[in-house]
C-alpha positions as MATLAB code, in Angstrom:
seq = 'TVFAKGIASGVGIAVEQVTSPSFTLMNVHEGRVRMIHLDLYRIETFAQAEQAGLLDVFNTDAIVVVEWPEKILDVCRARARVEVRIYVVGPNERRILISEI';
ca = [
     101.972   93.720   85.140;
     103.424   91.145   82.751;
     104.135   88.862   85.695;
     100.574   89.414   86.999;
      99.262   88.355   83.573;
     101.188   85.101   83.902;
      99.656   84.401   87.297;
      96.219   85.302   85.943;
      96.615   82.892   83.056;
      97.482   80.140   85.514;
      94.217   80.599   87.423;
      91.947   80.902   84.408;
      91.735   84.670   84.002;
      91.989   85.993   80.443;
      95.275   87.877   80.226;
      93.732   90.665   78.147;
      91.639   91.556   81.218;
      94.759   92.227   83.276;
      95.948   95.806   82.974;
      98.082   97.954   85.219;
      96.065   99.414   88.098;
      98.377  102.446   88.280;
      95.489  104.900   88.367;
      92.812  102.756   90.006;
      95.331  101.324   92.522;
      93.530   97.970   92.557;
      91.951   95.599   90.045;
      90.019   92.468   90.998;
      89.875   89.546   88.576;
      87.717   86.442   88.847;
      88.965   83.050   87.681;
      89.250   79.671   89.363;
      90.792   81.755   92.124;
      90.197   85.486   92.665;
      93.273   87.590   91.959;
      93.691   91.099   93.339;
      96.314   93.232   91.624;
      97.613   96.294   93.498;
      99.898   98.964   92.099;
     101.197  101.192   94.886;
     103.392  103.407   92.718;
     101.251  106.490   93.439;
     100.889  105.735   97.170;
     103.451  107.612   99.219;
     102.820  106.369  102.754;
     101.464  103.412  104.663;
      98.687  105.661  105.971;
      97.515  106.427  102.427;
      97.301  102.713  101.613;
      95.398  102.110  104.821;
      92.980  105.016  104.230;
      92.297  103.769  100.690;
      91.282  100.376  102.107;
      94.023   98.597  100.207;
      95.182   96.573  103.196;
      91.830   94.819  103.501;
      92.727   92.593  100.533;
      95.132   90.682  102.744;
      92.186   89.343  104.754;
      90.751   87.444  101.763;
      91.405   84.094  100.140;
      92.518   85.804   96.932;
      95.924   85.762   95.334;
      97.273   89.263   95.938;
      99.854   90.619   93.514;
     101.494   93.848   94.710;
     103.591   96.111   92.530;
     105.738   98.599   94.467;
     105.169   96.904   97.849;
     107.789   99.015   99.654;
     105.077  101.277  101.070;
     103.395   98.381  102.915;
     106.300   95.960  103.187;
     105.595   94.892  106.771;
     102.015   93.937  105.886;
     103.122   92.119  102.754;
     105.762   90.120  104.575;
     103.405   89.278  107.423;
     100.780   87.883  105.012;
     102.795   86.673  102.041;
     103.702   83.118  101.251;
     105.974   84.002   98.335;
     108.060   87.049   97.522;
     108.987   87.721   93.887;
     111.693   90.206   93.011;
     112.286   91.200   89.407;
     115.639   92.753   88.581;
     116.444   94.532   85.324;
     119.770   93.173   84.065;
     119.603   94.435   80.489;
     117.269   96.136   78.022;
     115.436   92.882   77.306;
     116.589   90.755   80.209;
     115.232   90.260   83.719;
     116.335   88.147   86.653;
     113.487   86.799   88.749;
     114.068   85.676   92.329;
     111.227   83.768   93.991;
     111.509   83.150   97.732;
     109.234   81.335  100.124;
     108.554   83.469  103.160;
];
């Protein structure tokens, strides 16, 4: 969610509006560019994501930020332009790997 706040700030969305969609699964934010923030932590299968309509966001012009994308990895990789992986390397340290797909 912290990373999503950074992206939001870059497209003119107030960072205080960006919260974790853990329980709602999806939050939509309007700025210079629409940003859709998904949190799939509570989704267990691809079918659940599909039934919830979460895959439809990939057919928009929005920036789509997906936390816990493992459940829909094939869809993410088919539609993504950039993949960001955040690794915990210490209590207050992260390593961020950004790859063009």
